[in-house]
Chimera marker file (.cmm) of the C-alpha trace (Angstrom):
<marker_set name="trace">
<marker id="1" x="0.000" y="0.000" z="0.000" r="1" g="1" b="0" radius="0.5"/>
<marker id="2" x="2.885" y="2.366" z="0.772" r="1" g="1" b="0" radius="0.5"/>
<marker id="3" x="4.348" y="1.702" z="-2.651" r="1" g="1" b="0" radius="0.5"/>
<marker id="4" x="1.103" y="2.676" z="-4.433" r="1" g="1" b="0" radius="0.5"/>
<marker id="5" x="0.859" y="5.849" z="-2.337" r="1" g="1" b="0" radius="0.5"/>
<marker id="6" x="4.480" y="6.733" z="-3.260" r="1" g="1" b="0" radius="0.5"/>
<marker id="7" x="3.734" y="6.224" z="-6.992" r="1" g="1" b="0" radius="0.5"/>
<marker id="8" x="0.602" y="8.410" z="-6.806" r="1" g="1" b="0" radius="0.5"/>
<marker id="9" x="2.432" y="11.208" z="-4.970" r="1" g="1" b="0" radius="0.5"/>
<marker id="10" x="5.339" y="11.013" z="-7.436" r="1" g="1" b="0" radius="0.5"/>
<marker id="11" x="2.956" y="11.163" z="-10.395" r="1" g="1" b="0" radius="0.5"/>
<marker id="12" x="1.091" y="14.176" z="-8.985" r="1" g="1" b="0" radius="0.5"/>
<marker id="13" x="4.349" y="15.955" z="-8.204" r="1" g="1" b="0" radius="0.5"/>
<marker id="14" x="5.611" y="15.383" z="-11.765" r="1" g="1" b="0" radius="0.5"/>
<marker id="15" x="2.326" y="16.644" z="-13.216" r="1" g="1" b="0" radius="0.5"/>
<marker id="16" x="2.431" y="19.814" z="-11.100" r="1" g="1" b="0" radius="0.5"/>
<marker id="17" x="6.094" y="20.494" z="-11.949" r="1" g="1" b="0" radius="0.5"/>
<marker id="18" x="5.379" y="19.960" z="-15.654" r="1" g="1" b="0" radius="0.5"/>
<marker id="19" x="2.466" y="22.398" z="-15.517" r="1" g="1" b="0" radius="0.5"/>
<marker id="20" x="4.606" y="25.018" z="-13.755" r="1" g="1" b="0" radius="0.5"/>
<marker id="21" x="7.453" y="24.558" z="-16.271" r="1" g="1" b="0" radius="0.5"/>
<marker id="22" x="4.979" y="24.936" z="-19.168" r="1" g="1" b="0" radius="0.5"/>
<marker id="23" x="3.469" y="28.079" z="-17.640" r="1" g="1" b="0" radius="0.5"/>
<marker id="24" x="6.851" y="29.699" z="-17.041" r="1" g="1" b="0" radius="0.5"/>
<marker id="25" x="8.128" y="28.818" z="-20.504" r="1" g="1" b="0" radius="0.5"/>
<marker id="26" x="4.995" y="29.842" z="-22.370" r="1" g="1" b="0" radius="0.5"/>
<marker id="27" x="3.888" y="32.980" z="-20.541" r="1" g="1" b="0" radius="0.5"/>
<marker id="28" x="6.977" y="34.372" z="-18.849" r="1" g="1" b="0" radius="0.5"/>
<marker id="29" x="9.382" y="33.323" z="-21.609" r="1" g="1" b="0" radius="0.5"/>
<marker id="30" x="7.339" y="34.981" z="-24.382" r="1" g="1" b="0" radius="0.5"/>
<marker id="31" x="7.806" y="38.537" z="-23.093" r="1" g="1" b="0" radius="0.5"/>
<marker id="32" x="10.690" y="39.167" z="-25.487" r="1" g="1" b="0" radius="0.5"/>
<marker id="33" x="8.217" y="39.025" z="-28.414" r="1" g="1" b="0" radius="0.5"/>
<marker id="34" x="6.385" y="42.126" z="-27.217" r="1" g="1" b="0" radius="0.5"/>
<marker id="35" x="9.257" y="44.457" z="-28.148" r="1" g="1" b="0" radius="0.5"/>
<marker id="36" x="9.829" y="43.135" z="-31.665" r="1" g="1" b="0" radius="0.5"/>
<marker id="37" x="8.889" y="44.880" z="-34.892" r="1" g="1" b="0" radius="0.5"/>
<marker id="38" x="5.198" y="44.266" z="-35.687" r="1" g="1" b="0" radius="0.5"/>
<marker id="39" x="5.855" y="44.258" z="-39.441" r="1" g="1" b="0" radius="0.5"/>
<marker id="40" x="8.231" y="41.329" z="-39.277" r="1" g="1" b="0" radius="0.5"/>
<marker id="41" x="6.009" y="39.300" z="-36.943" r="1" g="1" b="0" radius="0.5"/>
<marker id="42" x="2.559" y="40.121" z="-38.311" r="1" g="1" b="0" radius="0.5"/>
<marker id="43" x="0.714" y="37.209" z="-39.921" r="1" g="1" b="0" radius="0.5"/>
<marker id="44" x="0.758" y="37.154" z="-43.703" r="1" g="1" b="0" radius="0.5"/>
<marker id="45" x="-1.938" y="39.249" z="-45.281" r="1" g="1" b="0" radius="0.5"/>
<marker id="46" x="-2.416" y="41.464" z="-42.218" r="1" g="1" b="0" radius="0.5"/>
<marker id="47" x="-0.969" y="44.966" z="-42.208" r="1" g="1" b="0" radius="0.5"/>
<marker id="48" x="0.332" y="46.020" z="-38.808" r="1" g="1" b="0" radius="0.5"/>
<marker id="49" x="-0.194" y="49.762" z="-39.193" r="1" g="1" b="0" radius="0.5"/>
<marker id="50" x="0.215" y="52.651" z="-41.583" r="1" g="1" b="0" radius="0.5"/>
<marker id="51" x="3.591" y="53.492" z="-40.006" r="1" g="1" b="0" radius="0.5"/>
<marker id="52" x="4.789" y="49.963" z="-40.606" r="1" g="1" b="0" radius="0.5"/>
<marker id="53" x="3.657" y="50.103" z="-44.223" r="1" g="1" b="0" radius="0.5"/>
<marker id="54" x="5.528" y="53.350" z="-44.773" r="1" g="1" b="0" radius="0.5"/>
<marker id="55" x="8.684" y="51.975" z="-43.177" r="1" g="1" b="0" radius="0.5"/>
<marker id="56" x="8.511" y="48.948" z="-45.444" r="1" g="1" b="0" radius="0.5"/>
<marker id="57" x="8.329" y="51.275" z="-48.459" r="1" g="1" b="0" radius="0.5"/>
<marker id="58" x="11.712" y="52.640" z="-47.410" r="1" g="1" b="0" radius="0.5"/>
<marker id="59" x="13.137" y="49.117" z="-47.324" r="1" g="1" b="0" radius="0.5"/>
<marker id="60" x="11.799" y="48.236" z="-50.782" r="1" g="1" b="0" radius="0.5"/>
<marker id="61" x="12.176" y="51.289" z="-53.023" r="1" g="1" b="0" radius="0.5"/>
<marker id="62" x="10.825" y="49.479" z="-56.083" r="1" g="1" b="0" radius="0.5"/>
<marker id="63" x="7.459" y="50.806" z="-57.047" r="1" g="1" b="0" radius="0.5"/>
<marker id="64" x="5.079" y="49.627" z="-59.691" r="1" g="1" b="0" radius="0.5"/>
<marker id="65" x="3.896" y="52.005" z="-62.394" r="1" g="1" b="0" radius="0.5"/>
<marker id="66" x="0.758" y="51.626" z="-64.451" r="1" g="1" b="0" radius="0.5"/>
<marker id="67" x="1.313" y="53.342" z="-67.799" r="1" g="1" b="0" radius="0.5"/>
<marker id="68" x="-0.360" y="53.702" z="-71.146" r="1" g="1" b="0" radius="0.5"/>
<marker id="69" x="0.978" y="51.211" z="-73.676" r="1" g="1" b="0" radius="0.5"/>
<marker id="70" x="-0.745" y="51.743" z="-77.045" r="1" g="1" b="0" radius="0.5"/>
<marker id="71" x="-4.201" y="52.443" z="-75.520" r="1" g="1" b="0" radius="0.5"/>
<marker id="72" x="-3.796" y="49.506" z="-73.152" r="1" g="1" b="0" radius="0.5"/>
<marker id="73" x="-2.385" y="49.678" z="-69.624" r="1" g="1" b="0" radius="0.5"/>
<marker id="74" x="0.875" y="47.942" z="-68.754" r="1" g="1" b="0" radius="0.5"/>
<marker id="75" x="2.738" y="47.586" z="-65.471" r="1" g="1" b="0" radius="0.5"/>
<marker id="76" x="6.393" y="48.555" z="-65.128" r="1" g="1" b="0" radius="0.5"/>
<marker id="77" x="8.523" y="47.757" z="-62.096" r="1" g="1" b="0" radius="0.5"/>
<marker id="78" x="10.690" y="50.551" z="-60.727" r="1" g="1" b="0" radius="0.5"/>
<marker id="79" x="12.541" y="52.721" z="-63.202" r="1" g="1" b="0" radius="0.5"/>
<marker id="80" x="12.636" y="49.962" z="-65.790" r="1" g="1" b="0" radius="0.5"/>
<marker id="81" x="11.455" y="50.554" z="-69.319" r="1" g="1" b="0" radius="0.5"/>
<marker id="82" x="10.711" y="46.829" z="-69.575" r="1" g="1" b="0" radius="0.5"/>
<marker id="83" x="7.073" y="45.785" z="-69.136" r="1" g="1" b="0" radius="0.5"/>
<marker id="84" x="6.497" y="43.783" z="-65.944" r="1" g="1" b="0" radius="0.5"/>
<marker id="85" x="3.115" y="42.546" z="-67.211" r="1" g="1" b="0" radius="0.5"/>
<marker id="86" x="0.323" y="43.741" z="-69.475" r="1" g="1" b="0" radius="0.5"/>
<marker id="87" x="-3.283" y="44.196" z="-68.437" r="1" g="1" b="0" radius="0.5"/>
<marker id="88" x="-6.528" y="43.804" z="-70.360" r="1" g="1" b="0" radius="0.5"/>
<marker id="89" x="-7.653" y="47.197" z="-69.125" r="1" g="1" b="0" radius="0.5"/>
<marker id="90" x="-8.051" y="49.836" z="-71.850" r="1" g="1" b="0" radius="0.5"/>
<marker id="91" x="-7.096" y="53.414" z="-71.227" r="1" g="1" b="0" radius="0.5"/>
<marker id="92" x="-10.625" y="54.428" z="-72.211" r="1" g="1" b="0" radius="0.5"/>
<marker id="93" x="-12.016" y="52.442" z="-69.242" r="1" g="1" b="0" radius="0.5"/>
<marker id="94" x="-10.521" y="54.979" z="-66.821" r="1" g="1" b="0" radius="0.5"/>
<marker id="95" x="-12.024" y="58.347" z="-65.861" r="1" g="1" b="0" radius="0.5"/>
<marker id="96" x="-10.449" y="61.311" z="-67.653" r="1" g="1" b="0" radius="0.5"/>
<marker id="97" x="-8.385" y="62.444" z="-64.645" r="1" g="1" b="0" radius="0.5"/>
<marker id="98" x="-6.840" y="58.987" z="-64.296" r="1" g="1" b="0" radius="0.5"/>
<marker id="99" x="-6.217" y="58.770" z="-68.044" r="1" g="1" b="0" radius="0.5"/>
<marker id="100" x="-3.990" y="61.820" z="-67.849" r="1" g="1" b="0" radius="0.5"/>
<marker id="101" x="-2.078" y="60.355" z="-64.909" r="1" g="1" b="0" radius="0.5"/>
<marker id="102" x="-1.782" y="56.959" z="-66.620" r="1" g="1" b="0" radius="0.5"/>
<marker id="103" x="-0.086" y="58.568" z="-69.595" r="1" g="1" b="0" radius="0.5"/>
<marker id="104" x="2.758" y="59.693" z="-67.334" r="1" g="1" b="0" radius="0.5"/>
<marker id="105" x="2.463" y="56.703" z="-64.972" r="1" g="1" b="0" radius="0.5"/>
<marker id="106" x="0.398" y="55.895" z="-61.877" r="1" g="1" b="0" radius="0.5"/>
<marker id="107" x="2.697" y="54.861" z="-59.016" r="1" g="1" b="0" radius="0.5"/>
<marker id="108" x="1.879" y="52.036" z="-56.567" r="1" g="1" b="0" radius="0.5"/>
<marker id="109" x="3.938" y="51.040" z="-53.531" r="1" g="1" b="0" radius="0.5"/>
<marker id="110" x="3.062" y="47.353" z="-53.699" r="1" g="1" b="0" radius="0.5"/>
<marker id="111" x="1.570" y="44.753" z="-55.976" r="1" g="1" b="0" radius="0.5"/>
<marker id="112" x="-1.345" y="44.460" z="-53.576" r="1" g="1" b="0" radius="0.5"/>
<marker id="113" x="-2.218" y="48.132" z="-54.080" r="1" g="1" b="0" radius="0.5"/>
<marker id="114" x="-1.830" y="47.753" z="-57.828" r="1" g="1" b="0" radius="0.5"/>
<marker id="115" x="-4.059" y="44.664" z="-57.973" r="1" g="1" b="0" radius="0.5"/>
<marker id="116" x="-6.670" y="46.444" z="-55.859" r="1" g="1" b="0" radius="0.5"/>
<marker id="117" x="-6.713" y="49.346" z="-58.315" r="1" g="1" b="0" radius="0.5"/>
<marker id="118" x="-6.947" y="47.016" z="-61.328" r="1" g="1" b="0" radius="0.5"/>
<marker id="119" x="-9.737" y="45.052" z="-59.696" r="1" g="1" b="0" radius="0.5"/>
<marker id="120" x="-11.769" y="48.216" z="-59.101" r="1" g="1" b="0" radius="0.5"/>
<marker id="121" x="-11.540" y="49.373" z="-62.702" r="1" g="1" b="0" radius="0.5"/>
<marker id="122" x="-11.652" y="46.052" z="-64.552" r="1" g="1" b="0" radius="0.5"/>
<marker id="123" x="-15.187" y="45.070" z="-63.561" r="1" g="1" b="0" radius="0.5"/>
<link id1="1" id2="2" r="1" g="1" b="0" radius="0.2"/>
<link id1="2" id2="3" r="1" g="1" b="0" radius="0.2"/>
<link id1="3" id2="4" r="1" g="1" b="0" radius="0.2"/>
<link id1="4" id2="5" r="1" g="1" b="0" radius="0.2"/>
<link id1="5" id2="6" r="1" g="1" b="0" radius="0.2"/>
<link id1="6" id2="7" r="1" g="1" b="0" radius="0.2"/>
<link id1="7" id2="8" r="1" g="1" b="0" radius="0.2"/>
<link id1="8" id2="9" r="1" g="1" b="0" radius="0.2"/>
<link id1="9" id2="10" r="1" g="1" b="0" radius="0.2"/>
<link id1="10" id2="11" r="1" g="1" b="0" radius="0.2"/>
<link id1="11" id2="12" r="1" g="1" b="0" radius="0.2"/>
<link id1="12" id2="13" r="1" g="1" b="0" radius="0.2"/>
<link id1="13" id2="14" r="1" g="1" b="0" radius="0.2"/>
<link id1="14" id2="15" r="1" g="1" b="0" radius="0.2"/>
<link id1="15" id2="16" r="1" g="1" b="0" radius="0.2"/>
<link id1="16" id2="17" r="1" g="1" b="0" radius="0.2"/>
<link id1="17" id2="18" r="1" g="1" b="0" radius="0.2"/>
<link id1="18" id2="19" r="1" g="1" b="0" radius="0.2"/>
<link id1="19" id2="20" r="1" g="1" b="0" radius="0.2"/>
<link id1="20" id2="21" r="1" g="1" b="0" radius="0.2"/>
<link id1="21" id2="22" r="1" g="1" b="0" radius="0.2"/>
<link id1="22" id2="23" r="1" g="1" b="0" radius="0.2"/>
<link id1="23" id2="24" r="1" g="1" b="0" radius="0.2"/>
<link id1="24" id2="25" r="1" g="1" b="0" radius="0.2"/>
<link id1="25" id2="26" r="1" g="1" b="0" radius="0.2"/>
<link id1="26" id2="27" r="1" g="1" b="0" radius="0.2"/>
<link id1="27" id2="28" r="1" g="1" b="0" radius="0.2"/>
<link id1="28" id2="29" r="1" g="1" b="0" radius="0.2"/>
<link id1="29" id2="30" r="1" g="1" b="0" radius="0.2"/>
<link id1="30" id2="31" r="1" g="1" b="0" radius="0.2"/>
<link id1="31" id2="32" r="1" g="1" b="0" radius="0.2"/>
<link id1="32" id2="33" r="1" g="1" b="0" radius="0.2"/>
<link id1="33" id2="34" r="1" g="1" b="0" radius="0.2"/>
<link id1="34" id2="35" r="1" g="1" b="0" radius="0.2"/>
<link id1="35" id2="36" r="1" g="1" b="0" radius="0.2"/>
<link id1="36" id2="37" r="1" g="1" b="0" radius="0.2"/>
<link id1="37" id2="38" r="1" g="1" b="0" radius="0.2"/>
<link id1="38" id2="39" r="1" g="1" b="0" radius="0.2"/>
<link id1="39" id2="40" r="1" g="1" b="0" radius="0.2"/>
<link id1="40" id2="41" r="1" g="1" b="0" radius="0.2"/>
<link id1="41" id2="42" r="1" g="1" b="0" radius="0.2"/>
<link id1="42" id2="43" r="1" g="1" b="0" radius="0.2"/>
<link id1="43" id2="44" r="1" g="1" b="0" radius="0.2"/>
<link id1="44" id2="45" r="1" g="1" b="0" radius="0.2"/>
<link id1="45" id2="46" r="1" g="1" b="0" radius="0.2"/>
<link id1="46" id2="47" r="1" g="1" b="0" radius="0.2"/>
<link id1="47" id2="48" r="1" g="1" b="0" radius="0.2"/>
<link id1="48" id2="49" r="1" g="1" b="0" radius="0.2"/>
<link id1="49" id2="50" r="1" g="1" b="0" radius="0.2"/>
<link id1="50" id2="51" r="1" g="1" b="0" radius="0.2"/>
<link id1="51" id2="52" r="1" g="1" b="0" radius="0.2"/>
<link id1="52" id2="53" r="1" g="1" b="0" radius="0.2"/>
<link id1="53" id2="54" r="1" g="1" b="0" radius="0.2"/>
<link id1="54" id2="55" r="1" g="1" b="0" radius="0.2"/>
<link id1="55" id2="56" r="1" g="1" b="0" radius="0.2"/>
<link id1="56" id2="57" r="1" g="1" b="0" radius="0.2"/>
<link id1="57" id2="58" r="1" g="1" b="0" radius="0.2"/>
<link id1="58" id2="59" r="1" g="1" b="0" radius="0.2"/>
<link id1="59" id2="60" r="1" g="1" b="0" radius="0.2"/>
<link id1="60" id2="61" r="1" g="1" b="0" radius="0.2"/>
<link id1="61" id2="62" r="1" g="1" b="0" radius="0.2"/>
<link id1="62" id2="63" r="1" g="1" b="0" radius="0.2"/>
<link id1="63" id2="64" r="1" g="1" b="0" radius="0.2"/>
<link id1="64" id2="65" r="1" g="1" b="0" radius="0.2"/>
<link id1="65" id2="66" r="1" g="1" b="0" radius="0.2"/>
<link id1="66" id2="67" r="1" g="1" b="0" radius="0.2"/>
<link id1="67" id2="68" r="1" g="1" b="0" radius="0.2"/>
<link id1="68" id2="69" r="1" g="1" b="0" radius="0.2"/>
<link id1="69" id2="70" r="1" g="1" b="0" radius="0.2"/>
<link id1="70" id2="71" r="1" g="1" b="0" radius="0.2"/>
<link id1="71" id2="72" r="1" g="1" b="0" radius="0.2"/>
<link id1="72" id2="73" r="1" g="1" b="0" radius="0.2"/>
<link id1="73" id2="74" r="1" g="1" b="0" radius="0.2"/>
<link id1="74" id2="75" r="1" g="1" b="0" radius="0.2"/>
<link id1="75" id2="76" r="1" g="1" b="0" radius="0.2"/>
<link id1="76" id2="77" r="1" g="1" b="0" radius="0.2"/>
<link id1="77" id2="78" r="1" g="1" b="0" radius="0.2"/>
<link id1="78" id2="79" r="1" g="1" b="0" radius="0.2"/>
<link id1="79" id2="80" r="1" g="1" b="0" radius="0.2"/>
<link id1="80" id2="81" r="1" g="1" b="0" radius="0.2"/>
<link id1="81" id2="82" r="1" g="1" b="0" radius="0.2"/>
<link id1="82" id2="83" r="1" g="1" b="0" radius="0.2"/>
<link id1="83" id2="84" r="1" g="1" b="0" radius="0.2"/>
<link id1="84" id2="85" r="1" g="1" b="0" radius="0.2"/>
<link id1="85" id2="86" r="1" g="1" b="0" radius="0.2"/>
<link id1="86" id2="87" r="1" g="1" b="0" radius="0.2"/>
<link id1="87" id2="88" r="1" g="1" b="0" radius="0.2"/>
<link id1="88" id2="89" r="1" g="1" b="0" radius="0.2"/>
<link id1="89" id2="90" r="1" g="1" b="0" radius="0.2"/>
<link id1="90" id2="91" r="1" g="1" b="0" radius="0.2"/>
<link id1="91" id2="92" r="1" g="1" b="0" radius="0.2"/>
<link id1="92" id2="93" r="1" g="1" b="0" radius="0.2"/>
<link id1="93" id2="94" r="1" g="1" b="0" radius="0.2"/>
<link id1="94" id2="95" r="1" g="1" b="0" radius="0.2"/>
<link id1="95" id2="96" r="1" g="1" b="0" radius="0.2"/>
<link id1="96" id2="97" r="1" g="1" b="0" radius="0.2"/>
<link id1="97" id2="98" r="1" g="1" b="0" radius="0.2"/>
<link id1="98" id2="99" r="1" g="1" b="0" radius="0.2"/>
<link id1="99" id2="100" r="1" g="1" b="0" radius="0.2"/>
<link id1="100" id2="101" r="1" g="1" b="0" radius="0.2"/>
<link id1="101" id2="102" r="1" g="1" b="0" radius="0.2"/>
<link id1="102" id2="103" r="1" g="1" b="0" radius="0.2"/>
<link id1="103" id2="104" r="1" g="1" b="0" radius="0.2"/>
<link id1="104" id2="105" r="1" g="1" b="0" radius="0.2"/>
<link id1="105" id2="106" r="1" g="1" b="0" radius="0.2"/>
<link id1="106" id2="107" r="1" g="1" b="0" radius="0.2"/>
<link id1="107" id2="108" r="1" g="1" b="0" radius="0.2"/>
<link id1="108" id2="109" r="1" g="1" b="0" radius="0.2"/>
<link id1="109" id2="110" r="1" g="1" b="0" radius="0.2"/>
<link id1="110" id2="111" r="1" g="1" b="0" radius="0.2"/>
<link id1="111" id2="112" r="1" g="1" b="0" radius="0.2"/>
<link id1="112" id2="113" r="1" g="1" b="0" radius="0.2"/>
<link id1="113" id2="114" r="1" g="1" b="0" radius="0.2"/>
<link id1="114" id2="115" r="1" g="1" b="0" radius="0.2"/>
<link id1="115" id2="116" r="1" g="1" b="0" radius="0.2"/>
<link id1="116" id2="117" r="1" g="1" b="0" radius="0.2"/>
<link id1="117" id2="118" r="1" g="1" b="0" radius="0.2"/>
<link id1="118" id2="119" r="1" g="1" b="0" radius="0.2"/>
<link id1="119" id2="120" r="1" g="1" b="0" radius="0.2"/>
<link id1="120" id2="121" r="1" g="1" b="0" radius="0.2"/>
<link id1="121" id2="122" r="1" g="1" b="0" radius="0.2"/>
<link id1="122" id2="123" r="1" g="1" b="0" radius="0.2"/>
</marker_set>
């Protein structure tokens, strides 16, 4: 009977120590994550904040430009004169104010912004 009692006490003690070790490691050990950059640790597809987005623009200076290419709109990356990809969107599908800007080039900070613009005007 004493041996069974010893096994039960040992098992309970191990379970309690394991729970304490898990708590300390998970909650107290994760405090270093609070001071890290939210842009680098944000889940994919979720923007941390406008400040973070602007700071990322500094890190990646390449912009995307939507320009007129023979009455059709094409996308250029950065200062390149080479077409990044062509769109099915005609220049005539845009309002007059945007047509004028598209002739000189509409700038976008990211492909996501560019795709959002194309989606709004392609339907």
